[in-house]
C-alpha positions in Angstrom: -7.8 55.6 39.2 -9.1 52.9 36.8 -8.6 53.7 33.1 -11.9 53.2 31.3 -12.0 50.9 28.3 -12.2 52.5 24.8 -15.6 52.7 23.3 -15.1 49.8 20.9 -14.2 47.6 23.8 -17.3 48.6 25.7 -19.4 47.8 22.7 -17.7 44.4 22.4 -18.6 43.6 26.0 -22.2 44.6 25.5 -22.4 42.5 22.4 -20.9 39.5 24.3 -23.5 39.9 27.0 -26.2 39.7 24.4 -24.7 36.4 23.1 -22.5 37.7 20.3 -18.9 36.9 21.4 -17.7 37.1 17.7 -17.9 40.9 18.0 -14.9 40.9 20.4 -11.9 42.1 18.4 -9.4 39.3 17.7 -6.5 41.2 19.2 -8.4 41.5 22.5 -9.3 37.8 22.5 -5.7 36.9 22.0 -4.6 39.2 24.9 -7.1 37.4 27.2 -6.1 34.0 26.0 -2.3 34.5 26.5 -2.3 34.3 30.3 -4.4 31.2 30.2 -2.0 29.5 27.7 1.0 30.4 29.8 -0.7 29.1 33.0 -1.6 25.9 31.2 2.0 25.5 30.0 3.3 26.2 33.5 0.9 23.6 34.9 2.2 20.8 32.7 4.8 18.7 34.7 8.3 18.4 33.4 9.1 14.7 32.6 12.1 13.6 34.7 15.1 13.2 32.5 15.7 9.6 33.5 12.3 8.8 32.1 13.3 9.9 28.6 14.6 7.6 25.9 18.1 8.7 24.8 17.1 8.1 21.1 13.6 9.6 20.8 13.8 12.0 23.8 10.2 11.0 24.6 9.0 9.4 27.8 9.6 5.6 27.6 6.6 3.4 27.4 8.3 0.0 27.3 11.8 0.5 28.8 14.5 -2.1 28.1 18.0 -2.1 29.3 21.1 -3.0 27.2 24.1 -4.8 28.6 25.9 -1.5 28.5 23.6 -0.3 31.3 21.7 2.2 29.2 17.9 2.1 29.2 15.9 2.8 26.0 12.3 2.6 24.9 11.9 -0.7 23.1 10.4 0.7 19.9 13.1 3.2 19.5 16.1 0.9 20.1 14.6 -1.9 18.0 14.1 0.6 15.2 17.7 1.7 15.6 19.0 -1.8 15.3 16.6 -2.6 12.4 18.1 0.3 10.4 21.4 -1.5 10.3 23.1 -0.2 13.4 24.9 -2.8 15.6 26.1 -0.7 18.5 24.6 1.0 21.6 23.7 4.6 20.5 25.2 6.1 23.8 28.3 4.0 24.5 29.1 2.8 21.0 29.6 -0.8 22.2 28.3 -3.8 20.2 24.6 -4.4 20.8 22.2 -7.2 19.6 18.5 -7.3 19.7 18.5 -10.5 21.8 20.5 -8.7 24.6 17.7 -6.2 25.5 16.1 -6.9 28.8 12.7 -5.5 30.0 13.2 -3.0 32.8 10.1 -3.5 34.9 11.4 -1.4 37.8 11.7 1.7 35.6 8.4 1.0 34.0 6.6 0.8 37.3 8.2 4.1 38.5 7.1 5.8 35.3 3.6 4.5 35.7 3.5 5.7 39.4 4.6 9.1 38.2 1.9 9.2 35.6 -0.8 8.3 38.1 0.5 11.0 40.5 0.3 13.6 37.8 -3.0 12.5 36.4 -4.7 15.7 37.5 -2.3 17.6 35.3 -3.4 15.7 32.1 -0.7 13.0 32.2 -2.0 9.6 30.9 -0.8 6.4 32.5 1.6 4.4 30.4 -0.1 1.0 29.8 1.7 -2.2 30.8 3.3 -3.6 27.6 2.6 -7.1 26.5 5.5 -9.5 26.9 7.0 -10.1 23.4 7.1 -13.7 22.2 10.3 -15.6 21.5 11.3 -17.6 18.4 10.7 -20.7 20.5 7.1 -19.6 21.3 6.4 -18.9 17.7 7.8 -22.3 16.6 5.6 -24.0 19.2 2.5 -22.2 18.1 3.2 -23.0 14.4 3.8 -26.7 15.3 0.4 -26.8 17.0 -1.2 -25.3 13.9 0.4 -28.0 11.7 -0.7 -30.8 14.2 -4.3 -29.5 14.1 -4.2 -29.5 10.3 -3.0 -33.1 10.2 -5.9 -34.1 12.4 -8.3 -32.3 10.1 -9.4 -30.1 13.0 -10.5 -27.0 11.2 -11.9 -25.0 14.2 -8.9 -25.6 16.3 -6.6 -24.7 13.4 -8.5 -21.5 12.9 -8.2 -20.6 16.6 -4.5 -21.2 16.7 -3.9 -19.3 13.4 -5.9 -16.4 14.7 -3.7 -16.3 17.8 -0.6 -16.3 15.7 -1.9 -13.5 13.4 -2.8 -11.4 16.4 0.6 -11.8 17.9 2.3 -11.0 14.6 0.3 -7.8 14.2 1.0 -6.8 17.8 4.6 -5.7 17.1 7.2 -5.9 14.4 9.4 -7.9 16.8 6.7 -10.6 17.1 6.3 -10.7 13.4 10.0 -11.2 12.9 10.0 -14.1 15.3 7.2 -15.8 13.3 9.0 -15.1 10.0 12.2 -16.6 11.3 10.2 -19.6 12.4 9.0 -20.1 8.8 5.5 -19.0 9.5 4.6 -18.6 5.8 5.8 -22.1 5.0 3.9 -23.7 7.9 0.7 -21.7 7.1 0.8 -22.5 3.3 1.4 -26.2 4.0 -1.6 -26.1 6.4 -3.7 -24.3 3.8 -2.8 -26.9 1.1 -3.7 -29.7 3.5 -7.1 -28.3 4.6 -8.1 -27.1 1.1 -8.4 -30.7 -0.1 -10.8 -31.5 2.7 -14.4 -30.5 1.8 -15.6 -30.7 5.4 -13.2 -27.9 6.6 -15.2 -24.6 7.0 -14.1 -21.7 4.7 -13.5 -19.5 7.7 -10.5 -21.6 8.7 -9.0 -21.1 5.2 -9.8 -17.4 5.2 -8.0 -17.0 8.6 -4.9 -18.8 7.2 -4.8 -16.4 4.2 -5.2 -13.4 6.5 -2.3 -14.7 8.6 -0.1 -15.3 5.5 -0.5 -11.7 4.5 1.0 -10.7 7.9 4.0 -13.0 7.5 4.9 -12.2 3.9 7.0 -12.8 1.8 6.5 -16.3 0.6 9.5 -18.5 -0.2 9.6 -21.0 -3.0 8.2 -23.9 -1.0 5.3 -21.7 0.3 4.4 -20.6 -3.2 4.4 -24.2 -4.3 1.9 -25.1 -1.6 -0.5 -22.3 -2.6 0.0 -22.9 -6.3 -1.3 -26.5 -6.1 -4.5 -27.0 -8.0 -6.7 -27.6 -4.9 -5.2 -24.6 -3.1 -5.6 -22.3 -6.0 -9.2 -23.3 -6.6 -9.9 -22.6 -2.9 -8.2 -19.2 -3.0 -10.1 -18.2 -6.2 -13.4 -19.4 -4.5 -12.7 -17.1 -1.5 -11.7 -14.3 -3.9 -15.0 -14.7 -5.7 -17.6 -15.3 -3.0 -16.3 -14.4 0.5 -16.5 -11.2 2.5 -14.5 -8.1 1.5 -11.7 -8.6 4.1 -11.2 -12.3 3.0 -11.1 -11.3 -0.6 -8.4 -8.7 0.1 -6.3 -11.4 1.8 -6.9 -13.8 -1.1 -5.8 -11.4 -3.9 -2.8 -10.2 -1.9 -1.6 -13.9 -1.7 -2.2 -14.3 -5.4 -0.2 -11.2 -6.1 2.7 -12.5 -4.0 2.7 -15.7 -6.1 2.3 -14.0 -9.5 4.9 -11.3 -8.8 7.6 -14.0 -8.2 7.5 -14.6 -11.9 7.7 -18.4 -11.2 6.6 -19.9 -14.5 5.2 -23.1 -12.9 3.1 -21.0 -10.5 1.9 -18.7 -13.3 1.0 -21.6 -15.4 -1.0 -23.2 -12.6 -2.7 -19.9 -11.9 -3.6 -19.3 -15.6 -5.3 -22.7 -15.7 -7.4 -22.1 -12.6 -11.1 -21.8 -13.4 -12.6 -18.4 -12.5 -9.4 -16.6 -11.7 -9.8 -14.0 -14.5 -13.4 -13.3 -13.7 -12.6 -12.9 -10.0 -9.8 -10.4 -10.8 -11.9 -8.4 -13.2 -14.7 -8.3 -10.7 -12.4 -6.6 -8.2 -11.7 -3.9 -10.8 -15.4 -3.5 -11.6 -16.5 -3.4 -8.0 -13.5 -2.4 -5.8 -13.5 -3.4 -2.1 -10.3 -1.5 -1.2 -7.4 0.3 -2.8 -5.1 -2.5 -1.6 -7.2 -5.1 -3.3 -7.5 -3.1 -6.5 -3.7 -2.7 -6.8 -3.1 -6.4 -6.0 -5.6 -7.4 -8.7 -3.9 -5.2 -11.2 -0.5 -6.7 -10.4 -1.7 -10.2 -10.5 -3.5 -9.7 -13.9 -0.4 -8.0 -15.3 1.9 -11.0 -14.6 -0.7 -13.4 -15.9 -1.2 -11.3 -19.1 2.6 -11.1 -19.6 2.9 -14.9 -19.1 0.5 -16.0 -21.8 -1.4 -14.3 -24.6 -4.3 -16.5 -23.9 -4.6 -14.9 -20.4 -4.5 -11.4 -21.9 -7.2 -12.3 -24.4 -9.4 -13.7 -21.6 -9.0 -10.5 -19.6 -10.0 -8.5 -22.7 -13.0 -10.6 -23.3 -14.2 -9.9 -19.7 -14.0 -6.1 -20.3 -10.7 -5.3 -18.7 -9.7 -2.7 -21.2 -12.9 -0.6 -20.6 -12.5 -1.0 -16.8 -8.9 0.1 -16.9 -9.7 3.2 -18.8 -12.4 4.2 -16.4 -10.2 3.4 -13.5 -7.4 5.6 -14.9 -9.6 8.8 -15.1 -9.0 9.7 -11.4 -6.7 7.0 -10.0 -3.8 7.8 -7.6 -0.2 7.4 -8.6 0.3 3.8 -7.6 -3.0 2.6 -9.2 -2.2 4.6 -12.3 1.1 3.0 -12.8 -0.3 -0.5 -12.3 -3.3 0.1 -14.5 -1.2 1.5 -17.3 1.2 -1.5 -17.1 -1.8 -3.9 -17.4 -3.3 -1.9 -20.2 0.0 -1.9 -22.1 0.2 -5.7 -21.7 -3.3 -6.2 -23.1 -2.5 -4.0 -26.1 0.1 -6.5 -27.1 -2.8 -8.6 -28.5 -4.9 -7.7 -31.6 -8.0 -8.3 -29.5 -6.9 -5.8 -26.9 -6.1 -3.1 -29.5 -9.4 -3.6 -31.2 -11.2 -3.1 -27.9 -9.2 0.0 -27.2 -10.1 1.5 -30.6 -13.7 1.0 -29.7 -13.3 3.0 -26.4 -13.7 6.8 -26.6 -11.6 7.2 -23.5 -8.6 5.2 -24.7 -6.4 7.8 -26.5 -7.4 10.9 -24.3 -6.7 9.0 -21.1 -3.4 7.5 -22.2 -2.2 10.9 -23.5 -3.2 12.6 -20.3 -1.2 10.1 -18.2 2.0 10.8 -20.2 2.9 13.6 -17.8 2.6 14.6 -14.2 2.3 11.1 -12.7 5.7 9.4 -12.6 8.5 8.1 -14.9 7.0 4.6 -14.8 3.5 5.9 -15.8 5.1 7.9 -18.6 6.9 4.8 -19.9 3.8 2.7 -20.0 1.6 5.5 -21.4 4.1 6.1 -24.3 4.3 2.3 -24.9 0.5 2.0 -25.0 0.0 4.8 -27.4 2.8 3.5 -29.6 1.1 0.1 -29.8 -2.1 1.8 -30.9 -0.6 4.1 -33.4 1.9 1.8 -34.9 -0.7 -0.9 -35.6 -1.5 -1.1 -39.3 -5.2 -1.8 -38.8 -7.7 0.6 -40.5 -8.5 2.2 -37.1 -4.9 3.3 -36.6 -5.4 6.4 -38.8 -8.2 7.6 -36.6 -6.1 6.9 -33.5 -3.4 9.1 -34.8 -5.8 11.9 -35.6 -7.3 11.7 -32.1 -3.9 11.6 -30.5 -3.0 14.9 -32.3 -6.3 16.5 -31.3 -5.6 15.9 -27.6 -2.0 17.2 -27.7 0.0 14.0 -27.9 2.5 15.6 -30.4 3.4 18.4 -28.1 3.7 16.2 -25.0 6.0 13.8 -26.8 8.1 16.6 -28.0 8.4 18.0 -24.5 9.2 14.6 -23.2 12.1 14.3 -25.5 13.3 17.7 -24.7 13.1 17.1 -20.9 14.8 13.8 -21.4 13.9 10.1 -21.3 15.9 6.9 -21.9 15.9 3.5 -23.5 12.8 2.1 -25.1 10.7 5.1 -24.0 12.9 7.5 -26.0 12.8 5.2 -29.1 9.0 4.8 -29.0 8.5 8.5 -28.3 10.7 9.4 -31.3 8.8 6.9 -33.5 5.5 8.2 -32.3 6.5 11.7 -33.3 7.4 10.5 -36.8 4.1 8.7 -37.1 2.1 11.6 -35.9 4.0 14.2 -37.9 2.8 12.5 -41.1 -0.8 13.0 -40.0 -0.6 16.6 -38.7 -2.0 18.3 -41.8 -5.4 19.6 -41.0 -5.3 18.3 -37.4 -6.2 20.9 -34.8 -4.5 20.4 -31.5 -6.6 21.5 -28.5 -4.0 21.0 -25.8 -1.3 23.4 -26.7 -1.4 26.1 -24.1 1.5 24.7 -22.1 3.7 24.3 -25.2 3.7 27.7 -27.0 7.4 28.3 -26.3 8.6 25.0 -27.7 10.6 24.8 -30.9 9.0 22.3 -33.4 11.6 20.9 -35.8 9.2 18.7 -37.6 
């Protein structure tokens, strides 16, 4: 005897027949789905244990065998060695990266097994590309240098594009090029071609893109790019080229500036158009990476010379930084506050900040809930504004009190901070305490329980 379904189930079936499957109770739908899920799980083939990498326990896609006789997936074992290990994970015997040998037989067996189980949803493991050797990388870079000496821009671009593609293909390939001094060869090539007006800009853009792949730059490489002709070319690309090329250009400039090499910074500060190009990236961003690189580059230039900071202020950098800080992410906030703090070292920068309605509210807001670095720069920036003896500093203090700076500084000292940040926060509290009479704080909800000794 068949037990009839309860009434609510019968109604659910009738609703489904009329095209309303949502009326079926969730518990019933789950009951129906459970056998199908179990069947699907049972239909998935078990991967043979000898196909699994001992490190990741996943099926190997590019098996390599160590001298110890153990086979691993290339990506897993290379990652193991890169993390500082120098032994075979299974046997504990010494192991070097150069000793790994591709296991083509195992790879073919894995591929055959994947094809045999294709109907069960198993995808075939693609045949991996053969990684290059240090000798191959050196040969390709030598060909690039030879093409540059001949002034053959198109051939140079073709070879550099090949090197860049190989470097992006795997971390192992990238390391081979780095060990072959790729950055030095590419920077030398760029310096050589930048002085030839007949060379197309696409060749120079390709070299910059490749240099980004093979960072960092050593002293000699930075010297090549910091030459007057090279810098003029990089700034031209930064100002007028397509977005991807501009990203590569500003990343290379950031690499040179962040080295704090005084000669390089001096050469950069004298390059026509560099400040306008950096400010343009802040005003019309092309990517988060480019924005952060522009902020770092501008920061080191501003810290190198007051004239550089003044030039950035003249181009509207203070206003752009304040607008950028309103909804920036953590990394961008830290870099923007660092640059803003460096610009406030100048009288011109402080005067510009006084004229911006966003200045004090944004700086006070970024004192908390971002990072210790952001707090340090925000406190320093507010300290520079309030400590200044200009007529506008009084209004600055009153505004800081109105947006809750006093409470946030007090909380900061109670939570704990060190060094210059602690000294400046304490001095700010003394400065603001003298202006508290009649000031109404509007950001005090989070600080009701604090003891105020002032």
